[in-house]
N, C-alpha and C positions, 0 to 999 in steps of 0.2 A: 504493500500500500504506500502511495506517495506521501511524503512528509510535508508537501507544499499545501498550505491552506489557502493562500491568496497569491494570485499572479496577475500582474498588469503588463500589458504589452502595447507600446506606442499609445498609451492612454492620454487623451487630450480633452480638455474642457475649456470652451470659450464662452464668455459672456459678452454679447455684442461684439465689440472690437478689442476686448481684453482677453488675453490668453492666461487663464488661471493655472492650468496644468499643461505642460509642453512635452508631449511625446514621452511619457514616463514608462520605464521598464523596471519592474520591481517584483521580488518574491518574498513572501513571508512564510517561514517554516514553523512547523508544529513544535510547541514546547519552549519557545523562547520569549523573552521580554524585549520588545523593540522600543527604543526611544526615538521619537519623530521630532527633529530639530529644524527650526527655521524661524526667521523673523516674521512679524505680523505681515500678512499679505503674501507670504511665500508660497502658499498653496496647500498648507497642511489640512486645514478644515475642509477645503474643497475636495481633497482626496478622500478624506474620511466620509464625507457625505456621499460620494460616489460608491464607496464600498458598502455603505449601509442602505443604499437605495433612496436616499433623500434627494439625490440629483442624478442626472444621467450624463454619460460622456458624449462629447461631440464626435469623437472618433476613437479608434483603438479598441482593445478588448480587455475585459476584466473577468477573471474566473475565481470561483470559490469552491474549494474541494474538487477542482477539475471541471466544474460546470460553468458554461458560458452563456447559455440561452437564458433570456430574461426571466422566463417562468421558472426555470431551474434555480436561477440565482435567488429569486424570492424565497424559494423553499429552503435553500442553504442558509439564508440570512436568519432563519429561526435558530440557528446554532450560534448566533452572535449576540453578545450583550454590548450595549453602547451608551455612552453619554457624550453627545456632540454639543459643543458650546454650552449655554446655560440650560440646566435640566428643566423640563416642562413639568410644573407642579401645580396642584390645586391649593392656593394659599389659605383657604378657610378650613381645609381638612387637616387631620393629623398625619404624621408620618405613616402610621399603620393603614389609615384609610387610603392614602395615596398608593401604597403598595397593594392594597386589596383591589383597587380599580385596575391596576396594571396586571395583577394576577388573573383577574376575570377576562380582561381583554386578550391576554395571551393564551388563555385556556389551560392554565397551570392548575392541576387539581388539588395539590397539597397545600392547605392553609398554613401549616407549620413552617413552611419555607419563609414566610414573611418575618416572623419573630427571629428566626435563625439568621436571616440576612441583616436585619436591623442590628442584631447583636454584633455581627461581624464588623460593621462600620461604626460602632460606638453610639448608636441611637436607641438603645434598648430602654432608656429611662425617660423618653420624651412624653410618654403618656398621652394626655388630652391636649397637649400644647399644639396650637395651630401652626402650620408651616409659615404663615405670614409673620410669626413672631420668632422664627428661626434666624440665627446669624447666617451670614454668607457661607461660612464654613460648614454649618449644619446642613444647609441646602445642598452643598456639594456632596456631602456624605450620603444624603438621601438619593441624590442622582446616581451615585455609584451603587447604592443598594438596589435601585430599580434596574440598573444594568446587570446586576448579578442575580436577579430574581429567577431567571430560567437556568441557572447554573451553566453558563455558556462555555463552549469550547474555545471561543475566540472573543476576548474582551477588548473593546476599543474605548479609550477615554481621551477626551479633549480637555486639557488643562484641569485635571482632577483635583489638584491641590490648591487651586485658586481660592484665596480667602482663609485658608487654614493657618492656625498658629503653628509654631515649631513642633510642639508635641503632636498636633494633629497630622502634620506632614510625615513625621516618623511613623505614626500609626498606619497611615495609608501606604507608606513604603513597605512596611512589614506585611500588611495585608496582601499587597500585590505579589510580593515574594512568596508568601504562603500559598496563595492561589496557584501560582506557577509551580511550586514544588509539590504540593499535596494533591492537586487535581490535574497537573500537567497542562494547565490553562495557558494558551498563547495570548500574549497581551501586547497591544500596540498603544502607546501612550505618548501624547504630545504635551509639552510643557515649555514655558519660557524660563523656568527655574532649572537651568542646565546642570547645576551642581547636584541637584536632587536626582535628575535622570542618570547622572554619572554613577550614583550609588544604587540605582534600581535596575537599569537595563543591562541586557547582555549583548545587545546589538544596537547600532545607531544608524539612522537614516538622516542624512543632511540634505535639505531642500532649499533652494533659493530661486525666486522668480519663476516658480512653476517647474523647475528642473531638479532632478536628483543630482547632487554634486558629489556625493560620496556615500558609500555604505561601508561600515567598519565595525568589527567586533570589539567587545570590551578588552580582550587580550591585546589586540592590535593598538587600540586607543591607549591602554596603559603603557604599552611599549613606547609609543610616540610621545606621550605626555608626562611620563614618570620623571620626576626631578633627578638630575644627574649633573656631573661635571663634564662639560664638552671639551675634549682635549684635541687640539690640532697640532700635530708634530711633523717634522720633516722625515722621521723614521718611525712610523706607527707600530711596526712589528717589534722593534726594539723597545718601544714604550710599553707594549703589552707585557714583555718579559719583566720589565722593571716593576710594573704594577703587581705582577704575580709573585716575583721573587723578593722584592724589597718591601713592598707594602702588604704582602701576604693577603691579597684579595683576588677572587675570581669573578667578582660582581662587576663585570664590564662587558662591552660589546663593541666590536669594530664595525662601523657602518660602511656601506658601499662607497660613500664619498670620502673615506679615509679618516673621518672624525671618530674618536674613541668616546664612547659614553661610559663614564665611571659612576656607578650607583653607590659607591662607598665614599667616605671622607668628605661628605657635603659640608661638614662644619670645620674641616681642617684642610682647606684647599692649599694652604701654604706648604703643608707636609708633602702633598702631591707634587707641587712645583719644585720643592727642594730635591725630592728623590729623582725627578726627571733631569734636573740640572746637574746633580752629582753624577749622573750616568752620561753626561755630555750630550743630551738630547735637546735639540733646538725646538722649543715650544713656541708656536706662532699664535696660538689661541688657547685661552683657559678661562672658562666661565661656567656659571651655574645656569642650567637651562631646564625647560620643562613647563608644560602648560596645564591650565585647568581645561575642562571641556569647553567652557565659554571662550577661552583664549584660542583653543584649537579651531573651533567653529569660525571665529572671526578671521583667523589666519587663512584658513581654506577659502572662505568667502572672498577675502581680499585678493587671493591668488587668482580665483576665477574671474573676478572683476578686471584684474590687470590683463589677463589673457584675452578677455572680450574686447577691452579697449585697444589692445595691439591689433586684433583682427580687424576692428573698425578702421584703424589707422591705415592698415595695409590695403583695405578695400577702397 
């Protein structure tokens, strides 16, 4: 059985003369947590709306569990739970009543799932309190609870931690990780709080101006963003020997461009410089490097913009 839950090929969405999604190719595999990263207007919400059937593509194809015909897609969407933008709630009703309406509409027979789901998101003690008296964070929690009501195989959340305090953010992070680990739930979550995504997701999708600019795993991201001492030397092979034999460390990596990344001695760079100097190695660059996810995204985005500008200049 294929592990691919969602596949988009050449997916495009236009609104009048605006291209919201520009020929996207993308695969989402079972059992992973995907972080969807992009600035406001990048196309994140448009993509999520296409996946959940709230909008339709201008061209290209979208498949869910291998199905591409619209009638089949609608059937497959029953396996998805989602919260897109602001959750649609009845303000004069309680959390339980909102959940009960959703349960009936979706044809879910077990009433017990309501209290179980409210407990999961930390809303078990709201009682008769009307939703209109909820804080923004409480409404977000209720929106997530509604998305989880059918125990979905694929959970899609658009800015789920919007309005939550730090403790609430940690709770939602732990909830998502638990759903992924215990139920094997595949999760696609967009958020502008990139540091939180960095602690939650296992895969990252970077989008800008309707185009996917990079897909990267957490392992690759950690490798690229991990803080290190960047050493540029005239004889990198000899420098590696010094690190291993003089500084007694093997926590380094020689990159294709000849720069050595040393993950040790971050607080004692002078000792590194002295060891290399004593071995008569000419060091032309020595600095601490490493990015946060936000820094990395901004760097990649800037590189894409520079490439686009160069193409425009050549044309």
